[in-house]
C-alpha positions in Angstrom: 0.1 0.1 0.1 1.6 3.3 -0.9 2.1 5.9 2.0 -0.8 8.3 2.6 -1.1 11.8 1.7 -0.1 13.1 4.9 2.8 10.7 5.3 4.1 12.0 1.7 3.9 15.9 2.9 5.6 15.1 6.2 8.2 13.5 4.5 9.0 16.4 1.9 8.3 18.9 4.9 11.4 17.0 6.5 13.6 15.9 4.1 12.6 18.7 1.2 11.5 17.6 -2.5 14.8 16.5 -3.4 15.7 12.9 -4.1 17.4 11.4 -1.4 20.0 10.4 -4.2 20.8 14.2 -4.9 20.8 15.5 -1.3 24.0 16.3 0.6 25.7 13.9 2.5 24.4 14.7 5.9 26.4 12.2 7.9 29.9 13.7 7.2 31.3 14.9 10.5 31.9 18.6 10.7 35.7 18.1 10.4 34.9 16.5 6.9 33.2 19.8 5.7 34.4 22.9 4.3 32.5 26.1 5.1 33.1 29.0 2.7 32.4 32.9 3.4 31.7 34.7 -0.2 31.8 38.4 0.7 33.9 41.6 -0.3 36.5 43.9 1.6 34.9 46.5 3.5 31.7 44.6 4.6 30.7 44.9 8.0 28.2 42.2 7.8 31.2 40.0 6.3 33.0 40.9 9.3 30.5 39.5 11.7 30.1 36.6 9.6 34.0 35.7 9.6 34.0 36.1 13.4 31.3 33.4 13.9 32.4 31.3 11.0 36.0 30.9 12.7 34.5 30.4 16.1 32.4 27.7 14.8 34.6 25.9 12.5 37.8 26.2 15.1 35.6 24.3 17.7 34.3 22.0 15.3 37.7 21.2 13.0 35.6 22.1 10.0 37.6 23.7 7.1 37.4 27.4 6.3 37.9 29.3 3.2 37.0 33.0 1.8 36.1 34.1 -1.5 35.8 37.5 -2.7 33.3 38.5 -5.1 35.3 41.4 -6.4 38.1 38.8 -7.7 35.4 36.2 -9.3 32.8 37.9 -11.9 30.7 34.5 -11.5 30.6 34.8 -7.9 29.9 38.6 -8.1 26.8 37.6 -10.5 25.6 35.2 -8.4 25.5 36.3 -4.6 26.3 40.4 -5.0 23.0 41.1 -3.4 23.2 38.4 -0.8 26.8 39.0 0.9 28.0 37.4 3.0 26.9 34.2 1.9 28.0 31.2 3.7 28.3 27.7 1.6 28.9 24.2 3.2 30.7 21.8 0.8 29.9 24.4 -1.8 25.9 24.6 -1.2 24.3 27.8 0.0 23.6 27.8 3.7 23.0 31.1 4.7 23.2 34.9 3.7 23.3 38.6 5.4 23.8 37.1 8.8 25.4 33.8 10.2 23.5 32.3 13.2 25.9 30.4 15.3 23.4 27.3 16.0 22.1 27.2 12.6 25.8 26.7 11.2 26.6 24.2 14.1 23.4 22.2 12.7 24.3 22.6 9.2 27.8 21.1 9.8 25.8 18.2 11.8 27.0 19.2 15.3 
């Protein structure tokens, strides 16, 4: 018997509408993940985001990298209205403000 409509809706709400085969591997340990901050020089929100990201990645052992949208045309076109943008393993996680608890959860901690 196929799952009920309610069951299917709950699954989509919990897992998102993406096939499990296409979803990011959430079983990785935080130390196996990379957090990328996409920003630009002189951005005060980027400075605030960097502080939170450095704290969390330092405590959890995740890798940290930073990308400057003024040095990469594709990043500029994609993110110029959203900086700072936080990526986890190359996938957008957050923008404008970085919430420490949300970042920890995104890293699987």
